[in-house]
N, C-alpha and C positions, 0 to 999 in steps of 0.2 A: 071905453066900453069893452074893449077886448079883455082887459084885466078882470072885469066883473064876470065875464063869461068863463074865464079860466078859473076864477074863484069858485063858481058854482060847479064846474066840472070836477075840480079837486074835492070839493065838499061832498059831492055825490059819490065819488070814488071811495072816500073814507067811510061814508055811511054804508056803502055796499060791502066793503071789506069787514066792517064791524058786524054787520048782520050775518055775513057768512061765518065769521068766527063764532058768534053766539050760537048759530045753528049747529055748527060742528061740535062745540062744547056741549050743547044741549042734547045732541044725538047720542052722546056717550055718557050723559049724566046718570042714566039708569041702565047699566050694562046687563044685558041678558045674552048669554053665550049664543043661544040659538038665533039671535037677531044680528050678530056681528058678521061683517064681511069675512070671508075665509082668510083674507090677507092680514086681518088683525087678530085672528083667533088664538094662535099658538102663544102661550105664555101670558095670556090675558086673564084677568080676574073679574068675576061678575060682581054685581052690587051686593050679593049675599055673601061674598068672600069665597065662593066656590071657583075652582080653576076651570078655565075653558080648555077644551081639547079638540084638535082638528082630526076628523075621521075621514077616511078615504074609502069610497065604494066604487064599484064598477057598474055602469049601466048595462042594459041588455046588449047594446052595441059594442061594449067593451071599453068605452071611453071612461076616464076617471071622473068621479063626482066627489067633491069635497063638501063637508058639512061641519059646522062648528057646534059642539055639544057641551053641556055642563058635566063636569066630572064629579066624583065623590071626594076628591082631594081638596081640602080647604087651605087657603093661603094663611100664612102666619099673621101678617099685618095688613097687607094691601087689600083694598076693595076698590072696585071700579078702576081697574088698571089695564091700560094697553101698554105693553112693553115698548121701550124706546128703541129706535134703530141703533143708537150708540151701544146700548147694552147687548143687543142681539149680536153686533159685531165683536164687542169686547169678550163676550162669553163663548163665541163660536157656535151659536145656535142659529137655526134657520126659521124664518117666519112661516114657512110652509111645512114645519115638522109635524108629522102625523103621529098621533098617540102620545102617551106619556111613558118614557122609558129611560133607563140609564145606559142603553146600548151605545150611546155616543162615546162613552169612556173606553170602548174597545177600539175606537178609531185613533190613529196615531197622533193627530194634532189636537183633538178635542180637549183632553185633560190639561194640556198646557194652556190653552186659551181660557178654559173654565177656571183654572187655578191661578190665572194671572191677577196681578194686583188691581188692574182696572175693573175686572169682573168682580172679584171678591169684595172690593171696597165700595163699588158704585152701583151694584145690581142686586140688591137684597131679594127681590122677587124671584129671580132665576136661581140664586143660591138656595133660597128656602125650598123651592120646588125640587131641585136635584138632591138636596140633603134629605128631604122626606122620602123621595123615591128610593134613594140608596139605602136609607135606614130600613125601608120595607123589605129590602133584599139582604139585610144584615151587613151592609157595607158602611163604614164610617169615613165620609169624604175628607175630613180634615187630615186623616192619615194619608189618603191618596195624594192630596195636594202637597203634603210635606215630602212626598217621595218623587215629586216632579221636578226635573231640572229647570233652572231659570229659562233655558231656551225652549222649554215646552215639551220635551220628550221624557218618557218614563226612563229611569235609570236602566242601563243595559245589564245584561246577564241575569234577567229576572226569569223565573219559570214562565211557561206559556200562560199559566193561569195566575199571573202576578197579583191580581186583586184578591185572591184567596187569603193573602196575608192580612188584609184589612177587615176581614169578617169580624163581627162583634163577638160571636160565639164560635168556637172551634167545634166541628162535628167529628165524632169518633169514627175511625175507619171501620169498614165492615169487618165483622168477625167471621173467620173461616171456620167451617165445621161441617159435619155431615148434614145432608139434606134430609129432613124428617118427613 
């Protein structure tokens, strides 16, 4: 009789795990950025293909308040996507990243992680996002990645604004002359 009791316990445990799994999958089956927990927001893609963006506000008391919102930036291929922890680590991004920006490229280690083989080959959602953001700023990321050493730092002896070399269009220098 003891083995029958154990059988039912195991059976109920499996049923419970299955129901929890179905609930979790169903909870994200129709992703609406405004409904996502803030921990899942950054780098997520809604059901419509719009990217989610984590925004930070201050309450009257001064404490931070985070909200997930829908951005105007559309994902290339992904829909209903919550970025994996593995890609977050491989690409050097943080799940609590606020806003959408290429400012991370100014940090010493970010370019190396973003340009790593693990990120470039396995994390198309993150690559697509940063490529679009950079293009909006006139920056061509494949050139940036080509200039990153295997160990992850930008080649030495670059001018302080080393990303200016990767701009899609050169801007003419200001013309000096009399002020009219």
